C-alpha positions as CSV (number, residue, x, y, z in Angstrom):
1,M,-6.1,-15.8,20.8
2,I,-4.5,-16.6,24.4
3,Y,-1.8,-14.1,23.4
4,S,-4.3,-11.9,22.3
5,G,-5.9,-11.5,25.5
6,T,-3.3,-11.7,27.7
7,V,-1.8,-8.4,26.0
8,M,-5.4,-6.7,26.5
9,V,-5.4,-7.8,30.2
10,K,-2.2,-6.3,30.8
11,K,-2.9,-3.1,28.7
12,D,-6.3,-2.7,30.9
13,S,-4.3,-3.0,34.3
14,Y,-1.8,-0.7,33.2
15,T,-4.4,1.8,32.5
16,W,-6.5,1.1,35.5
17,K,-2.9,1.4,37.1
18,I,-2.9,5.5,35.9
19,Y,-6.1,6.1,36.9
20,G,-5.3,4.9,40.5
21,L,-1.9,6.9,40.6
22,V,-4.2,10.4,39.4
23,V,-6.8,9.4,42.5
24,V,-3.8,9.0,45.0
25,V,-2.0,12.3,44.0
26,L,-5.3,14.0,44.4
27,C,-5.8,12.8,47.7
28,I,-2.4,13.5,48.4
29,V,-1.4,16.9,47.1
30,P,-4.4,19.0,48.8
31,A,-3.0,17.7,52.4
32,F,0.0,18.6,51.3
33,L,-0.2,21.9,50.2
34,H,-2.8,22.8,52.7
35,G,0.1,23.3,55.5
36,Q,2.5,25.3,52.7
37,E,0.2,27.5,51.6
38,K,-3.1,29.6,53.5
39,D,-5.3,29.6,50.5
40,F,-6.1,26.4,49.0
41,T,-8.7,26.2,46.5
42,T,-10.4,23.8,43.6
43,W,-12.0,24.5,40.1
44,A,-14.3,22.1,38.9
45,S,-16.2,22.4,35.2
46,A,-18.6,20.5,33.1
47,G,-18.5,21.8,29.6
48,F,-18.8,20.5,25.9
49,K,-17.6,21.3,22.1
50,Y,-19.2,20.6,19.1
51,K,-17.7,20.3,15.9
52,V,-20.1,22.2,13.5
53,K,-17.5,21.8,10.3
54,P,-14.3,20.4,10.4
55,A,-12.2,23.5,10.6
56,F,-15.4,25.4,13.3
57,T,-16.2,24.4,16.9
58,L,-18.6,26.1,19.4
59,S,-18.1,25.1,23.5
60,G,-19.6,25.7,26.3
61,K,-18.5,25.2,30.2
62,L,-20.2,25.8,33.3
63,E,-17.5,26.5,36.1
64,W,-17.4,26.3,40.1
65,R,-14.3,27.9,42.1
66,T,-14.2,27.6,46.0
67,K,-11.8,30.0,47.6
68,D,-10.5,30.1,51.6
69,D,-9.2,27.0,51.8
70,L,-12.3,25.2,50.0
71,G,-14.2,27.1,52.8
72,K,-16.3,29.4,50.9
73,T,-17.8,29.6,46.8
74,D,-15.4,32.2,45.2
75,R,-17.6,32.2,41.9
76,W,-19.5,30.0,39.6
77,G,-19.0,30.8,35.7
78,L,-20.4,30.3,32.4
79,D,-18.1,30.8,29.3
80,V,-19.3,30.1,25.7
81,G,-17.2,30.4,22.8
82,G,-16.1,29.3,19.1
83,A,-13.2,28.5,17.7
84,Y,-12.1,28.4,13.7
85,S,-8.6,26.8,12.4
86,V,-7.5,29.3,9.6
87,L,-4.4,26.6,9.1
88,P,-3.0,23.3,10.2
89,F,-1.1,25.3,12.4
90,L,-2.8,28.3,13.5
91,K,-6.7,28.6,15.6
92,V,-8.5,31.5,15.9
93,A,-11.0,31.4,19.1
94,A,-13.5,34.4,20.7
95,G,-16.0,34.0,23.7
96,Y,-17.8,35.7,26.5
97,E,-17.8,35.1,30.1
98,I,-20.3,35.8,32.9
99,H,-19.5,35.4,36.3
100,Y,-21.4,35.2,39.7
101,R,-19.0,36.3,42.3
102,N,-18.7,36.2,45.8
103,R,-17.5,39.3,47.2
104,G,-17.3,38.8,51.0
105,E,-19.2,41.8,52.8
106,A,-20.2,43.4,49.0
107,G,-22.5,40.3,48.4
108,W,-22.6,38.1,45.0
109,K,-21.9,40.4,41.8
110,F,-22.3,39.6,38.4
111,R,-18.8,40.2,36.1
112,H,-18.4,39.9,32.4
113,R,-15.5,39.4,30.1
114,Y,-14.8,38.8,26.5
115,H,-11.7,37.5,24.9
116,F,-9.9,36.8,21.6
117,D,-7.4,34.2,21.3
118,G,-4.6,33.4,18.4
119,T,-3.1,30.0,18.9
120,L,-0.5,28.8,16.9
121,S,0.6,24.9,17.3
122,T,3.3,22.3,16.1
123,R,4.5,19.0,16.7
124,V,8.0,17.8,17.6
125,Q,7.8,13.9,16.8
126,R,6.0,12.9,20.1
127,L,5.6,16.5,21.7
128,K,2.9,19.2,21.2
129,V,4.1,22.6,21.4
130,S,1.5,25.5,21.5
131,L,2.0,29.5,21.8
132,R,-1.4,31.1,22.8
133,E,-2.0,34.7,22.8
134,R,-5.0,36.3,24.7
135,F,-6.5,39.5,24.6
136,Q,-9.3,40.2,27.5
137,H,-11.9,42.4,28.6
138,T,-13.4,42.1,32.0
139,F,-15.7,44.3,33.4
140,D,-18.5,45.0,36.3
141,S,-20.1,47.9,38.1
142,S,-16.7,48.9,39.5
143,G,-14.6,49.6,36.4
144,D,-12.7,47.6,33.6
145,E,-9.5,45.2,33.4
146,F,-7.7,45.0,30.3
147,R,-5.4,41.8,29.8
148,W,-3.0,40.5,27.6
149,R,-2.3,36.7,28.4
150,S,0.4,34.6,26.5
151,R,0.7,30.8,27.3
152,V,3.4,28.2,26.2
153,K,2.1,24.7,26.3
154,L,3.7,21.5,26.2
155,A,2.1,18.0,26.0
156,Y,3.2,14.5,25.5
157,D,1.4,12.1,23.2
158,I,1.7,8.4,24.9
159,P,2.3,5.8,22.2
160,K,-0.8,3.5,22.3
161,C,-2.2,5.3,25.6
162,K,-5.4,7.7,25.2
163,I,-3.5,9.6,28.6
164,E,-1.9,13.4,28.0
165,P,0.3,14.6,30.5
166,Y,1.4,18.4,29.7
167,A,2.5,21.4,31.5
168,S,1.9,25.0,30.6
169,V,3.4,28.5,32.1
170,E,1.3,31.5,31.4
171,M,1.7,35.3,32.0
172,Y,-0.8,38.4,32.2
173,N,0.4,41.5,31.3
174,G,-1.7,44.9,32.3
175,L,-3.3,46.9,29.5
176,N,-5.0,49.7,31.9
177,R,-3.5,52.6,32.0
178,G,-0.3,53.0,34.3
179,E,0.6,49.4,33.9
180,R,2.7,49.7,31.7
181,F,2.3,46.1,30.7
182,D,4.1,45.0,33.9
183,V,2.9,41.5,34.5
184,Q,-0.1,41.1,36.7
185,R,-0.4,37.5,37.5
186,M,1.7,34.2,36.5
187,R,-0.1,31.0,36.6
188,Y,2.3,27.4,36.4
189,R,0.0,24.4,35.4
190,G,0.8,20.7,35.0
191,G,-1.8,17.5,34.6
192,V,-3.3,14.8,32.4
193,V,-6.0,14.6,30.1
194,L,-7.6,11.0,29.8
195,P,-10.8,9.3,28.5
196,L,-13.5,9.4,30.8
197,F,-16.4,7.1,30.4
198,S,-16.6,6.7,26.9
199,D,-14.7,7.9,23.5
200,C,-16.9,11.1,24.1
201,W,-15.7,12.4,27.3
202,E,-12.9,13.1,28.5
203,A,-11.4,14.8,31.6
204,D,-8.3,17.8,32.8
205,V,-7.1,16.8,36.4
206,F,-4.4,19.4,37.0
207,Y,-2.3,21.1,39.7
208,C,-2.0,25.2,39.4
209,R,0.1,27.4,41.4
210,Q,-1.1,31.1,40.7
211,W,1.3,34.1,41.7
212,E,0.0,37.5,42.0
213,S,2.0,40.3,43.9
214,K,-0.6,40.3,46.5
215,A,-1.7,36.5,46.5
216,R,-0.6,33.4,46.1
217,K,-3.4,30.4,45.3
218,N,-2.6,26.7,44.9
219,I,-5.2,25.0,42.6
220,V,-6.6,21.0,42.1
221,G,-9.0,20.8,39.7
222,V,-10.9,18.8,37.3
223,A,-12.8,20.0,34.1
224,C,-14.7,17.6,32.1
225,T,-15.7,17.7,28.6
226,Y,-18.3,15.8,26.1
227,S,-17.5,16.3,22.5
228,F,-19.8,15.8,19.9
């Protein structure tokens, strides 16, 4: 009995050390990146996942983004969608987003987007590997933007631990006339997914480096999700 209690204390101590490390990284990384790049931003979101059936899940998310070294709100976004597991290794999804964006002197403008996804996934021992292909169409009063997004993601399932580190690389290819499927954007992202409050809540704490031909961003963010 004493031995069991000792093991539990050690396990809790280890878990809190991981939480502490995440907090330290979030405090240090912004200061470090601020000196490197002019534009440092944050993304924060809260959402839900509802499993209607074992193979079908509905989801929604409210997101807030900043820009100009945290000085301004970049946009508010609302995202709703659904995903269906066709096979154990294949999932298809669709979603709609509406963005309320800060366009500077032009004021705040609405933008709409819909997307269709297909995700292949497998597991190599404790390593989770996935490939997601997404078509998205974004439109507003100024025109249309078509993109094909390809993302490779690796996640590691730590034995006897609910904390899961991951890394991903995503490429945006242009589908508008004249873009010739050229790379328009790259995102390099790393983070950890960890339980929050209870087993129903989880938080994705991450850093993302975004590259575009005319702009670069360093992004630190957190996404909280409630599953039921």
